[in-house]
C-alpha positions in Angstrom: 15.1 -18.2 9.9 12.2 -18.3 10.3 10.0 -14.7 9.9 6.5 -13.9 11.4 3.2 -14.2 10.7 2.2 -10.3 10.6 -1.6 -12.0 11.7 -0.5 -13.8 14.9 3.0 -12.7 15.6 4.2 -16.5 15.4 7.6 -17.3 13.1 6.0 -20.1 11.2 6.9 -19.2 7.2 10.5 -19.8 5.5 10.8 -16.6 3.0 9.8 -13.3 4.0 7.0 -11.2 3.6 5.0 -11.7 0.5 5.9 -15.2 0.4 1.8 -16.2 -0.2 2.0 -19.3 2.1 -0.6 -20.1 4.9 -0.1 -19.5 8.7 -0.4 -22.9 10.1 -1.1 -21.5 13.1 -3.7 -18.4 12.3 -5.0 -19.2 8.4 -3.6 -15.7 7.4 -1.9 -15.8 3.6 1.0 -13.9 3.5 0.0 -11.3 1.3 2.7 -8.2 0.7 -0.4 -5.9 -0.2 -2.2 -6.4 2.8 0.5 -6.1 4.5 1.8 -2.7 2.8 -2.4 -1.7 3.0 -3.7 -3.6 6.8 -6.7 -1.9 6.1 -7.4 -3.0 2.7 -10.7 -5.6 2.7 -9.4 -7.5 -0.5 -6.3 -9.2 -2.1 -5.5 -12.4 -0.5 -7.6 -13.0 3.1 -10.5 -12.3 3.2 -10.8 -9.2 5.6 -7.8 -7.0 6.8 -4.4 -7.7 8.5 -6.3 -5.1 10.9 -9.2 -7.2 11.3 -7.1 -10.7 11.4 -5.3 -9.4 13.7 -7.7 -8.2 16.4 -9.2 -12.4 15.6 -6.3 -13.9 16.2 -5.4 -11.8 20.1 -8.2 -13.6 21.1 -7.2 -17.1 20.3 -3.8 -16.4 21.1 -3.5 -13.8 23.4 -0.4 -11.8 23.3 1.1 -13.5 26.8 1.0 -17.0 24.7 4.5 -17.0 23.7 3.9 -20.4 21.7 1.9 -22.8 20.6 2.6 -25.7 18.8 6.3 -26.3 17.9 6.1 -22.1 16.6 7.4 -19.0 19.1 5.6 -16.1 18.7 8.3 -13.2 17.5 10.3 -11.2 20.2 9.6 -8.1 18.8 5.9 -8.1 16.8 3.4 -6.4 18.1 -0.4 -5.6 17.1 -1.0 -2.6 14.7 -1.7 1.2 15.7 -3.3 3.3 14.0 0.0 5.6 13.2 0.5 2.0 11.6 -2.0 2.0 8.8 -1.4 5.5 6.7 -4.6 6.8 5.4 -7.2 4.9 3.8 -7.4 7.1 1.1 -3.5 5.5 -0.3 -5.2 2.0 -0.5 -5.6 0.4 -3.8 -9.6 0.7 -4.8 -9.5 -1.4 -8.2 -7.1 -5.0 -8.8 -5.6 -3.0 -10.8 -3.5 -0.9 -8.8 -4.0 -3.9 -6.3 -1.7 -5.5 -9.0 0.7 -2.7 -9.2 1.0 -2.6 -5.8 1.9 -5.8 -6.0 4.7 -5.7 -8.4 6.8 -3.6 -5.8 9.0 -5.0 -2.8 7.4 -6.4 -0.9 7.3 -3.4 2.8 9.5 -3.9 5.1 7.2 -5.1 9.1 6.0 -2.4 10.3 6.7 -3.6 13.6 10.8 -2.6 12.4 10.4 0.2 10.5 13.0 2.6 11.9 11.3 5.5 13.9 
């Protein structure tokens, strides 16, 4: 089963979150730390997941369900403010980033149980 890119929602990855594969649709590198902290400005990607989603939605509107051989994940949705948590909780140093990277990948926010 392919896994979705957190930035554009297309099912492009062969592994779950944190694979560090690059999305062939939008270019996002699958960074579990940036998935856990969507406003984090540094990591594998230049800019936050929030920013990448905004850019991806301009290029690939939510109504677009397919591109090339990829389908958009049926339950994927862009981040909301409620998904992001507190900016104060995100890593601020390289050591904190590495500590966060050592943790298990977070669940996809759009599949979190209410």
